[in-house]
C-alpha positions in Angstrom: 43.9 130.1 9.0 44.4 131.9 5.7 48.1 131.5 5.9 47.8 127.8 6.6 45.4 127.1 3.8 47.5 129.2 1.4 50.6 127.2 2.3 48.7 124.0 1.9 47.5 124.8 -1.6 51.1 125.8 -2.6 52.4 122.6 -1.0 49.8 120.5 -2.9 50.9 122.0 -6.3 54.6 121.6 -5.6 54.3 118.0 -4.4 51.9 117.0 -7.2 54.1 118.2 -10.1 57.1 116.6 -8.4 55.2 113.3 -8.1 54.1 113.1 -11.7 57.6 114.2 -12.9 59.2 111.2 -11.0 56.4 108.6 -11.1 54.5 109.5 -14.3 51.1 111.1 -14.7 49.0 108.0 -14.3 50.8 106.5 -11.3 51.3 109.8 -9.5 47.7 111.0 -10.0 46.3 107.6 -9.0 48.2 107.4 -5.7 47.3 111.0 -5.0 43.6 110.7 -5.6 43.4 107.1 -4.3 44.8 108.0 -0.9 43.3 111.5 -0.7 39.9 110.2 0.6 41.7 108.3 3.4 43.5 111.4 4.6 40.3 113.5 4.2 38.3 111.1 6.3 40.9 111.1 9.0 41.4 114.9 9.1 37.6 115.6 8.9 37.1 113.3 11.9 39.9 114.7 13.9 39.3 118.4 13.1 35.6 118.6 12.3 34.3 115.5 14.1 32.7 114.3 10.9 31.8 110.6 11.1 31.8 108.9 7.7 28.8 106.6 7.3 29.2 102.9 6.3 28.5 103.6 2.6 31.4 106.0 2.5 33.7 103.4 3.8 32.5 100.8 1.3 32.6 103.2 -1.7 36.0 104.5 -0.8 37.5 101.0 -0.4 36.1 99.8 -3.7 37.2 103.0 -5.5 40.8 102.8 -4.1 40.9 99.1 -5.3 39.7 100.2 -8.7 42.3 102.9 -8.9 45.0 100.5 -7.9 44.0 98.0 -10.6 44.6 100.8 -13.1 48.3 100.8 -12.3 49.0 97.1 -11.4 51.2 95.6 -14.2 52.2 99.1 -15.4 55.9 99.6 -16.2 55.6 102.8 -14.2 55.2 100.8 -11.0 58.9 99.9 -11.3 59.8 103.6 -11.2 61.3 105.6 -8.3 59.2 105.0 -5.1 60.1 108.6 -4.1 57.5 109.7 -6.6 54.8 107.8 -4.7 55.9 109.5 -1.5 55.4 112.9 -3.1 52.0 111.8 -4.3 51.1 110.8 -0.7 52.3 114.2 0.5 50.0 115.8 -2.2 47.1 113.8 -0.9 47.7 114.8 2.7 48.1 118.5 1.8 44.9 118.6 -0.2 42.9 116.7 2.4 44.0 119.1 5.2 43.3 122.0 2.9 39.7 120.8 2.1 39.1 120.2 5.8 40.1 123.6 6.8 38.4 125.6 4.0 35.2 123.8 4.9 35.0 126.0 8.0 35.9 129.2 5.9 33.1 128.4 3.4 30.5 128.4 6.2 31.1 132.1 6.8 32.4 133.4 3.4 31.6 133.2 -0.3 33.1 130.5 -2.4 34.9 132.9 -4.8 36.4 134.9 -1.9 37.8 131.9 -0.2 39.3 130.5 -3.4 40.7 133.8 -4.4 42.3 134.5 -1.0 43.8 131.1 -0.4 45.1 130.9 -4.0 46.7 134.3 -3.8 48.4 133.4 -0.5 49.6 130.2 -2.1 51.1 132.2 -5.0 53.0 134.4 -2.5 54.5 131.3 -0.9 55.6 130.1 -4.4 57.1 133.5 -5.5 60.6 133.0 -3.8 61.2 130.1 -6.2 61.4 132.6 -9.0 64.9 133.5 -7.7 66.2 130.0 -7.7 65.3 128.7 -11.2 66.3 129.8 -14.7 63.2 131.3 -16.3 64.8 132.2 -19.6 62.7 129.6 -21.4 59.6 131.5 -20.5 60.7 134.4 -22.7 62.2 132.2 -25.4 59.0 130.2 -25.8 56.4 132.8 -24.8 54.1 131.9 -27.7 53.7 128.5 -26.2 54.1 129.3 -22.5 51.5 132.1 -22.4 48.4 130.2 -23.8 49.5 127.1 -21.8 49.7 129.1 -18.6 46.2 130.6 -19.2 44.8 127.1 -19.9 46.5 125.6 -16.8 45.5 128.5 -14.6 41.9 128.8 -15.7 40.8 125.3 -16.7 42.9 123.1 -14.4 43.2 125.3 -11.3 40.6 128.0 -11.0 37.5 126.2 -12.4 38.1 122.8 -10.6 38.9 124.4 -7.3 35.8 126.7 -7.5 33.5 123.8 -8.4 35.1 121.6 -5.7 34.5 124.4 -3.1 30.9 124.8 -4.2 30.3 121.1 -3.7 32.2 121.1 -0.4 29.7 123.6 1.0 26.9 121.0 0.6 28.5 117.7 1.5 30.9 116.3 4.1 34.7 116.5 3.4 34.9 112.7 3.1 32.1 112.6 0.6 33.7 115.2 -1.6 37.0 113.3 -1.4 35.4 110.1 -2.5 33.8 111.7 -5.5 37.2 112.9 -6.6 38.2 109.3 -7.2 36.8 109.8 -10.8 40.0 111.7 -11.6 42.4 108.7 -11.8 40.3 107.2 -14.6 40.4 110.4 -16.6 44.2 110.9 -15.9 44.9 107.3 -17.0 43.0 107.8 -20.3 44.8 111.0 -21.0 48.2 109.7 -20.1 47.7 106.8 -22.6 46.1 108.8 -25.4 48.3 112.0 -25.2 51.5 111.0 -23.4 51.6 107.4 -24.8 52.4 106.0 -21.3 52.3 102.2 -21.5 50.4 99.8 -19.2 50.3 96.1 -18.7 47.3 93.9 -19.2 46.4 93.9 -15.5 44.7 97.2 -15.8 42.8 96.4 -19.0 39.6 94.5 -19.4 39.2 91.8 -22.1 38.3 94.5 -24.7 41.5 96.3 -24.1 39.8 99.3 -22.4 41.0 100.8 -19.0 39.2 99.2 -16.0 36.4 101.5 -15.0 35.7 100.1 -11.5 37.4 103.0 -9.8 35.1 105.4 -11.6 32.0 103.4 -10.9 32.9 103.1 -7.2 33.4 106.9 -7.1 29.9 107.5 -8.3 28.7 105.4 -5.3 30.0 108.1 -3.0 27.1 110.3 -4.1 24.8 108.2 -1.9 26.7 109.3 1.2 24.6 111.2 3.7 24.8 115.0 3.3 25.2 117.4 6.2 
């Protein structure tokens, strides 16, 4: 089980960064998070026999629609569809990972499960070091080092730890639905920091990003807990 979950977390990272590189941050993230609850609901039902309640279906459908509205009309939609396929692969990997570690969390502490699966994932990634030129790491070490610490601690360790803590208390499908808040955040950051452009279809009349995906995501909190 540990080898499988480690491989899945490595696969998720590889697929995700490939997706955002090809399709852009907003589109890649939205397709990943928007389809992740669907995969999670399917895997949780097939593997753990969890049956999502009606409110989960309603909130997930509304949230997926809200996330889609954030990308409709975007110039990024005209990009390479391969990027979207990578985003779907990311969603499937993360959904299966969440489903499997739910069982591990029942018998082990959150920190031990996260540390073990992440370490195994790093081992799966290590062969790539021999196939890519890493000279830029040394040349730009003053930039790479703090950025690596930030990405490792604040975008990987902390989110995964908090996600696992929540996963111990709720169904896999519920945790997946609540993650639908992420596309809204990613869209804002991609516009503000990366200057990615979007069409009027995703904006409300005040020019602000549509928040329906985020609102629907909050609705997932009402889903029945285990």
